C-alpha positions in Angstrom: 0.0 0.0 0.0 1.5 3.4 -0.9 2.6 5.7 2.0 0.4 8.5 0.7 -2.7 6.6 2.1 -1.2 6.3 5.6 -2.6 8.4 8.4 -0.1 10.2 10.6 -0.4 9.5 14.3 -1.8 12.4 16.2 -1.5 13.3 19.9 -5.2 14.3 19.9 -7.0 12.1 17.3 -10.3 13.0 15.8 -11.2 9.4 15.0 -13.5 7.5 17.3 -15.7 10.4 18.2 -19.2 9.0 18.6 -21.9 11.4 19.7 -22.0 14.8 21.3 -21.0 13.6 24.8 -17.8 12.0 23.5 -17.1 15.1 21.4 -17.4 17.4 24.4 -15.4 15.1 26.7 -12.5 14.9 24.3 -12.5 18.6 23.5 -12.6 19.4 27.2 -9.8 17.0 28.1 -7.6 18.1 25.2 -8.0 21.9 25.9 -7.5 21.7 29.7 -4.5 19.3 29.3 -2.7 21.7 26.9 -3.5 24.6 29.1 -1.7 22.9 32.0 1.3 21.9 29.8 1.8 25.0 27.7 2.0 27.6 30.4 2.0 30.6 28.0 -1.2 29.4 26.4 -2.9 28.7 29.7 -1.8 32.1 30.9 -3.2 33.8 27.8 -6.6 32.3 28.3 -7.0 32.9 32.1 -5.2 36.3 32.6 -8.2 38.4 31.4 -10.3 36.9 34.2 -8.0 37.9 37.0 -6.1 34.6 37.4 -2.6 34.8 38.8 0.5 33.8 36.8 1.2 30.5 38.5 1.2 26.7 38.2 -1.9 25.5 36.4 -3.7 22.3 37.4 -6.7 21.0 35.4 -9.2 18.3 36.0 -12.3 16.9 34.1 -15.7 15.7 35.4 -15.1 16.7 39.0 -18.0 15.4 41.2 -19.9 17.6 43.7 -22.7 16.7 46.1 -25.8 19.0 45.7 -28.4 17.7 48.1 -29.1 14.1 47.1 -27.6 14.6 43.6 -24.1 14.4 42.2 -23.3 17.1 39.7 -20.3 16.8 37.3 -19.0 20.0 35.8 -17.0 19.3 32.6 -13.8 20.6 34.2 -12.0 22.5 36.8 -8.9 24.9 36.6 -6.8 25.7 39.6 -4.0 28.2 39.4 -1.6 28.6 42.4 1.0 31.2 43.1 2.4 31.3 46.6 -0.6 31.6 49.0 -2.9 32.8 46.2 -5.2 30.2 44.6 -7.7 30.9 41.8 -10.2 28.3 40.8 -12.9 28.1 38.2 -15.4 25.4 37.2 -15.6 24.8 33.4 -18.7 23.9 31.3 -18.1 23.0 27.7 -20.5 22.6 24.7 -19.5 21.6 21.2 -21.3 21.7 17.9 -24.8 23.3 18.0 -25.3 22.5 21.6 -26.3 25.6 23.7 -25.5 26.5 27.3 -28.5 26.2 29.7 -29.2 28.8 32.5 -30.3 26.2 35.1 -27.1 24.2 34.7 -24.9 27.3 35.0 -26.8 28.5 38.0 -26.1 25.1 39.7 -22.4 25.5 39.0 -22.5 29.1 40.3 -24.0 27.8 43.6 -21.3 25.1 43.8 -18.6 27.6 43.2 -19.9 29.9 45.9 -20.2 27.1 48.4 -16.6 25.9 47.6 -15.2 29.4 47.7 -14.2 29.3 44.0 -13.7 32.4 41.9 -15.6 31.8 38.8 -17.4 29.6 36.3 -16.0 29.5 32.8 -18.1 28.4 29.8 -16.8 27.4 26.4 -19.1 26.9 23.4 -19.6 27.9 19.8 -21.9 30.8 20.9 -20.4 34.2 20.2 -21.9 37.0 22.3 -22.5 40.3 20.4 -20.1 42.3 22.8 -16.9 41.1 24.3 -17.3 40.4 28.0 -21.0 39.7 27.7 -22.3 36.2 28.4 -24.5 34.5 25.8 -26.7 33.0 28.5 -28.8 35.0 31.0 -28.7 33.8 34.5 -30.0 35.1 37.8 -27.8 38.1 38.7 -28.0 37.3 42.4 -25.9 34.3 41.6 -23.1 36.6 40.4 -22.6 38.5 43.6 -19.7 36.4 44.8 -18.8 34.3 41.7 -17.9 35.6 38.3 -19.3 34.1 35.1 -17.0 34.2 32.0 -17.3 32.9 28.5 -15.0 31.8 25.7 -16.0 30.9 22.2 -14.2 28.0 20.5 -13.3 30.6 17.8 -11.5 32.7 20.4 -9.8 29.7 21.9 -8.4 28.7 18.5 -7.4 32.3 17.7 -5.5 32.5 21.0 -3.8 29.2 20.3 -2.6 30.3 16.8 -1.4 33.7 18.0 0.5 32.1 20.9 2.2 29.6 18.7 2.8 31.5 15.6 3.3 35.1 16.8 3.9 35.4 20.6 5.9 32.2 20.7 6.3 29.2 23.1 9.7 28.9 24.8 9.8 25.1 24.8 9.9 23.4 21.3 8.1 20.3 22.6 5.3 22.4 24.1 5.0 24.4 20.9 4.5 21.1 19.1 1.8 20.1 21.6 0.0 23.4 21.1 0.2 22.8 17.3 -1.6 19.5 17.9 -4.4 21.2 19.7 -4.7 23.7 16.8 -4.9 20.8 14.3 -7.6 19.1 16.4 -9.8 22.3 16.8 -9.6 23.0 13.1 -10.9 19.6 12.2 -14.7 19.6 11.6 -15.2 16.5 13.8 -13.9 18.3 16.9 -17.1 20.2 17.3 -15.3 23.6 17.5 -17.2 25.2 14.7 -17.0 28.6 13.1 -19.8 31.1 13.0 -22.2 29.3 10.6 -25.7 30.6 10.9 -27.5 34.0 10.9 -30.5 32.5 12.7 -34.0 31.6 11.8 -35.1 35.3 11.7 -32.6 36.2 9.0 -34.8 35.4 6.0 -38.0 37.1 7.2 -36.1 40.1 8.4 -34.2 40.4 5.1 -37.5 40.2 3.2 -39.1 42.7 5.5 -36.3 45.2 4.8 -36.7 44.9 1.1 -40.5 45.3 1.2 -40.4 48.1 3.8 -42.5 46.2 6.3 -39.9 45.6 9.0 -40.6 47.5 12.3 -38.4 48.1 15.3 -40.8 46.1 17.5 -40.4 43.0 15.4 -38.7 40.3 17.4 -36.6 39.1 14.5 -35.0 42.5 14.1 -33.2 42.4 17.4 -32.1 38.8 16.9 -30.5 39.7 13.5 -28.8 42.7 15.0 -27.3 40.5 17.7 -26.2 38.0 15.2 -24.5 40.7 13.1 -22.5 41.9 16.0 -21.5 38.3 16.8 -20.4 38.0 13.1 -18.2 41.1 13.4 -16.6 39.5 16.5 -16.0 36.3 14.5 -14.6 38.3 11.6 -12.3 40.2 14.0 -11.0 36.9 15.6 -10.5 35.3 12.2 -8.6 38.3 10.9 -6.6 38.6 14.1 -5.6 35.0 13.8 -4.1 35.7 10.4 -2.4 38.9 11.4 -1.2 37.8 14.8 -2.6 40.7 16.6 -5.7 41.7 18.7 -8.4 42.7 16.2 -11.7 43.8 17.9 -15.1 45.4 17.1 -15.3 49.0 18.1 -17.8 49.6 20.9 -18.2 52.9 22.7 -18.0 53.1 26.5 -21.7 53.7 26.8 -22.5 50.7 24.7 -20.0 48.6 26.7 -21.7 49.6 29.9 -25.2 49.1 28.4 -25.2 46.7 25.5 -28.9 47.4 24.8 -27.9 50.8 23.4 -25.9 49.2 20.6 -28.7 46.8 19.9 -31.2 49.6 19.7 -29.0 51.6 17.3 -28.6 48.6 15.0 -32.3 47.9 14.9 -33.1 51.5 14.2 -30.7 51.6 11.3 -31.9 48.3 10.0 -35.6 49.3 10.0 -35.1 52.8 8.8 -32.3 52.5 6.2 -32.0 48.8 5.8 -28.3 48.9 6.8 -26.3 46.9 9.4 -23.2 48.8 10.4 -20.2 48.2 12.6 -16.5 49.0 12.9 -13.4 46.9 13.4 -10.1 48.2 15.0 -6.8 46.8 13.9 -3.6 48.0 15.8 -1.2 50.2 13.8 -3.6 51.0 11.0 -4.6 54.5 9.9 -8.1 54.1 11.1 -11.0 51.8 11.9 -12.6 49.7 9.2 -16.3 50.5 8.9 -18.5 47.6 7.6 -21.9 48.4 6.3 -24.2 45.7 5.0 -26.9 47.3 2.8 -29.7 44.8 2.8 -31.9 46.8 0.4 -29.2 47.4 -2.2 -27.6 43.9 -1.7 -24.1 45.3 -1.2 -21.4 45.4 1.5 -19.4 48.6 1.8 -16.1 48.6 3.6 -14.5 52.0 4.1 -11.7 53.7 6.1 -11.1 57.4 6.7 -7.6 58.7 6.1 -6.3 62.2 7.2 -4.9 64.1 4.3 -1.4 65.7 4.4 -1.3 69.2 6.0 1.0 70.5 3.3 1.0 70.8 -0.5 -1.5 71.7 -3.2 -4.9 69.8 -3.4 -3.7 67.6 -6.3 -0.4 66.9 -4.4 -2.5 65.6 -1.5 -4.5 63.4 -3.8 -1.4 62.0 -5.5 0.0 61.2 -2.0 -3.0 58.8 -1.4 -3.0 57.4 -5.0 0.6 56.4 -4.8 -0.2 54.2 -1.7 -3.0 52.5 -3.7 -0.8 51.5 -6.7 -1.8 47.9 -6.3 -5.4 48.4 -5.3 -8.3 47.5 -7.7 -9.5 50.2 -10.1 -13.0 49.9 -8.6 -11.9 51.4 -5.2 -13.9 54.5 -4.5 -12.3 57.7 -3.0 -14.0 60.7 -1.6 -12.2 63.9 -0.7 -13.5 66.0 2.1 -12.6 69.7 2.2 -12.3 71.9 5.3 -15.5 73.9 6.2 -17.6 72.0 3.7 -21.0 70.4 4.3 -22.3 67.3 2.7 -20.5 64.9 0.5 -17.2 65.8 -1.2 -15.9 65.2 -4.6 -15.8 61.4 -5.3 -14.5 59.1 -8.0 -13.1 55.7 -8.8 -9.4 55.0 -8.5 -9.1 54.2 -12.2 -10.2 57.7 -13.2 -8.4 59.5 -10.4 -5.0 57.9 -11.4 -5.4 59.6 -14.8 -6.8 62.9 -13.5 -6.2 63.7 -9.7 -8.0 67.0 -10.1 -11.3 65.1 -10.2 -11.2 65.1 -6.4 -10.6 68.9 -6.2 -14.0 70.4 -6.1 -12.8 73.9 -5.0 -9.0 74.7 -5.3 -9.4 77.4 -2.7 -10.5 74.9 -0.1 -8.0 72.7 1.8 -8.5 68.9 1.5 -8.5 67.6 5.1 -9.4 63.9 4.7 -10.2 61.0 2.3 -12.6 58.2 2.5 -11.4 55.0 0.8 -14.1 52.4 0.1 -14.9 49.1 -1.7 -18.3 47.9 -2.7 -19.0 44.1 -3.1 -22.1 42.0 -3.6 -23.9 40.8 -0.4 -24.9 37.2 0.0 -28.4 36.4 1.0 -28.4 32.9 2.5 -28.5 32.5 6.3 -25.8 29.7 6.5 -22.4 29.3 5.0 -21.1 28.6 1.5 -21.6 30.2 -1.9 -24.1 33.0 -1.8 -24.2 33.2 2.0 -24.3 36.5 3.9 -21.7 35.4 6.4 -19.1 34.4 3.8 -19.7 37.6 1.8 -18.9 39.8 4.9 -15.8 37.7 5.8 -14.5 38.0 2.3 -15.3 41.7 2.0 -13.3 42.6 5.1 -10.4 40.3 4.3 -10.0 41.6 0.8 -10.4 45.2 1.8 -7.7 44.8 4.3 -5.4 43.0 1.9 -5.9 45.4 -1.0 -6.3 48.7 0.7 -5.8 49.0 4.5 -2.4 47.3 4.9 -0.8 49.6 2.3 -2.0 52.9 3.9 0.3 54.9 6.1 -0.5 58.1 8.0 1.1 61.3 6.7 3.8 62.9 8.8 5.6 66.2 8.0 9.3 66.0 6.9 11.8 67.3 9.5 13.2 70.8 8.8 16.6 70.8 7.1 19.7 72.8 8.1 20.7 75.5 5.7 24.3 75.0 4.5 26.8 77.6 5.8 28.5 79.5 3.0 32.0 81.0 3.5 32.1 84.8 3.1 33.6 85.9 -0.2 36.9 87.8 -0.3 37.4 91.2 -2.0 38.1 91.1 -5.7 41.0 92.8 -7.6 39.2 96.1 -7.6 38.9 96.0 -3.7 35.2 95.5 -3.8 33.7 92.5 -2.1 30.8 90.8 -3.9 27.4 90.8 -2.2 26.7 88.1 0.3 24.0 85.6 -0.7 20.8 85.5 1.3 22.0 82.4 3.2 25.4 83.9 4.1 26.3 85.1 7.6 26.1 88.9 8.0 29.0 90.9 9.5 27.0 91.1 12.7 27.1 87.4 13.1 31.0 87.0 13.0 33.5 89.0 15.1 36.4 88.4 12.7 34.4 89.6 9.8 33.3 92.7 11.8 36.9 93.7 12.8 38.3 93.3 9.3 35.5 95.4 7.9 36.2 98.1 10.4 39.9 98.1 9.6 39.3 98.7 5.9 36.9 101.6 6.5 38.2 105.1 5.9 39.0 107.1 9.0 
């Protein structure tokens, strides 16, 4: 038999997974074991929740007595540093399985009774806002115990960034972390990507096109939450490729009260038929704004770029065009002048390359900023695959970053240059010194020159 048909032995095999229970048990054991072995990875996952930097111990299916029942949380993590001990119970779901409030509340009670710090859930559910839990529980249960959530997408992103970008000191541990990555990327692991816009997507999409969608419709808020979750997934996916923390942009008010963000999305969806959000990538010239126009069936990605503060209007336009030399001709650029209202001069990159003056509506007004945008078709299906809304958003953001954003640099003024010093000219044959150039030193700047001038003056 040829070697090409042989299956390489894996530390965490995907074969032999029968049913959801086995899938969850294997995913839990694999993740917790790697967290305890690869210290950098375990630290990256637990540090945001206030865990100390210490030795990590992990356990699975730890039994607890609750009345006459025995309850088995999927796992337990204990981190010890000196006299400080941080402990959390772990509940894991894979595939399409959802977290249940009653189960989590039982675990919160156990954690409170045992003096543990938190309950950590891991599933394929992605909450609309970072730090928000996808399952609502009785807030009284959270007075002494914290409730945290990780999506499998976030776990995978952290694993990739730790191995490929931040680094693992021990080569053997780096290989072990790579085995976990391979396992989580396999479809049989149950660690799925964002794959569904929900049952309300189709009726809401149709309601937008017919103008019958209202803010009070239940499906509108569900689609708005799914869209924010999609932006988080897109951010994690892009961050995994770039090796940096990419995150949706949320204001402080929205972070404190997530309902404000949901209300704004629903209002935009019902009034204008648009779902809008922003993504922040470190070291870029600005945030990427993603607008899904359901009525028009397009996805618009744009970024605002401050124009240079020096030079003529066409010089400023050429400064931007030079940075977009490899961008598609269909890129749209809008120039915004100072003290102007409304939209500015706009054109496609193809035409602006030939004639930069197209973006100069009034030569007397200073161009202060540019908006660079791409427009792509929007998918309509609720799931994944060709013609799907999710895939069209992911592709639009990835392509926009690759073709436009990563090539843009902020303008900075050139440092001032020193003027060269020119030696003073000597007197000619006729006894007359030629005039000093404008950059030359005057006689008042040099004592030697001053004394010689005085000596040659008539008494």
